[in-house]
C-alpha positions as CSV (number, residue, x, y, z in Angstrom):
1,M,-9.2,-20.4,-12.4
2,A,-10.5,-17.3,-9.1
3,T,-8.5,-15.2,-6.8
4,S,-9.0,-15.3,-3.1
5,Y,-6.7,-13.1,-0.9
6,Y,-5.8,-13.5,3.3
7,K,-5.8,-10.6,4.8
8,K,-3.1,-11.5,8.0
9,Q,-1.7,-8.5,10.9
10,E,0.6,-9.4,12.8
11,T,3.2,-7.4,15.5
12,Y,6.9,-7.2,14.9
13,T,8.8,-6.5,18.5
14,L,12.2,-4.8,18.0
15,K,14.5,-6.2,19.6
16,T,17.9,-3.1,18.8
17,K,18.0,1.0,17.8
18,T,20.6,0.5,15.5
19,A,20.8,-3.1,13.6
20,D,19.6,-3.3,10.6
21,I,16.2,-5.0,9.7
22,L,16.0,-7.6,6.7
23,I,12.9,-9.1,5.7
24,S,12.2,-12.0,2.9
25,A,9.3,-13.8,1.6
26,E,9.4,-17.4,0.5
27,S,6.9,-19.7,-0.6
28,G,6.8,-23.2,-0.6
29,N,4.2,-25.8,-2.2
30,G,6.4,-26.3,-5.4
31,E,4.2,-23.4,-6.7
32,G,6.7,-20.5,-6.6
33,G,5.2,-17.4,-6.5
34,S,6.4,-13.4,-6.2
35,Y,6.2,-10.3,-4.2
36,V,6.9,-7.3,-2.9
37,I,7.7,-5.3,0.4
38,F,6.4,-1.7,0.9
39,K,7.3,0.5,4.2
40,G,4.5,3.1,4.7
41,Q,4.4,3.8,1.1
42,K,7.7,3.2,0.7
43,L,8.3,0.6,-2.1
44,L,11.6,-1.5,-1.1
45,G,11.7,-4.4,-3.1
46,A,10.7,-7.7,-5.0
47,N,11.8,-10.8,-4.6
48,E,14.6,-10.8,-2.7
49,T,16.2,-10.1,0.5
50,I,15.5,-6.2,1.4
51,N,16.7,-4.0,4.2
52,A,14.0,-1.7,5.6
53,G,16.6,0.9,6.9
54,T,17.4,0.5,11.5
55,A,15.2,-0.7,14.4
56,D,15.1,2.9,15.0
57,S,13.8,3.3,11.9
58,C,11.2,1.1,11.0
59,D,10.0,1.4,14.8
60,G,6.1,2.4,14.5
61,K,5.9,1.3,10.5
62,I,3.6,-0.9,9.2
63,I,6.4,-3.4,6.8
64,K,3.6,-4.6,4.1
65,I,4.1,-7.6,2.4
66,I,2.6,-8.5,-1.0
67,A,2.7,-12.1,-2.6
68,T,0.5,-13.6,-5.2
69,I,1.3,-17.9,-6.1
70,Q,-0.6,-19.6,-8.3
71,D,-2.3,-23.6,-7.3
72,K,0.1,-25.7,-9.8
73,L,0.1,-29.0,-8.2
74,P,-2.8,-30.9,-9.3
75,Q,-2.0,-33.0,-5.7
76,T,-3.3,-30.5,-3.4
77,N,-4.7,-26.7,-3.9
78,W,-2.6,-25.2,-1.0
79,T,-0.7,-22.8,-0.3
80,N,1.9,-21.7,1.9
81,L,4.2,-18.6,2.8
82,T,6.7,-17.6,5.1
83,V,8.4,-14.2,5.7
84,T,11.0,-14.2,7.6
85,I,12.3,-11.2,9.8
86,T,15.8,-10.6,10.4
87,E,17.6,-8.1,13.1
88,N,21.1,-8.3,14.3
89,G,21.3,-12.7,13.3
90,V,18.2,-13.0,14.8
91,K,15.2,-14.6,12.5
92,T,11.8,-14.5,13.4
93,S,9.5,-16.3,10.6
94,Y,5.8,-15.8,10.5
95,D,4.5,-18.9,8.7
96,Y,0.9,-18.5,6.4
97,A,-1.0,-21.6,4.6
98,E,-4.7,-21.7,3.0
99,E,-6.4,-23.8,0.8
100,L,-7.6,-22.6,-2.7
101,P,-11.3,-23.1,-3.4
102,A,-10.8,-25.2,-7.3
103,D,-6.8,-26.4,-9.1
104,L,-5.2,-23.5,-10.4
105,D,-6.8,-20.3,-8.3
106,T,-3.9,-18.3,-7.6
107,A,-3.9,-17.4,-3.9
108,C,-3.0,-12.9,-3.2
109,Y,-1.1,-12.8,0.4
110,I,-1.4,-9.8,2.4
111,I,0.9,-9.0,5.6
112,K,1.4,-5.7,7.7
113,I,3.8,-5.8,10.1
114,T,3.7,-3.4,12.1
115,M,7.0,-2.8,13.2
116,Q,7.0,-1.6,17.7
117,K,9.6,-1.1,20.0
């Protein structure tokens, strides 16, 4: 039962100045999992939709999502993670999928999203 690390980077273009930026993550394929969200070095929350602040307060910041998912299904070793950013009611999703080497392994996704205008 090994852990595999998957590092991903994205850039999100802010669309407003004053709208709140909501961020959530969801793992799929029946595994479940948990995640934490940081804005810079500040922990914003875990395992729930968080409010990262207004678009202006997020400009130039890095949002980091760290998610762990343990493979539970013997039929497949695939894991996936969807990160959703909602700004002014508009959702932007980032989808990730990785196949683990063996049953019951753990995936650790480390997602860095640069927020910019």
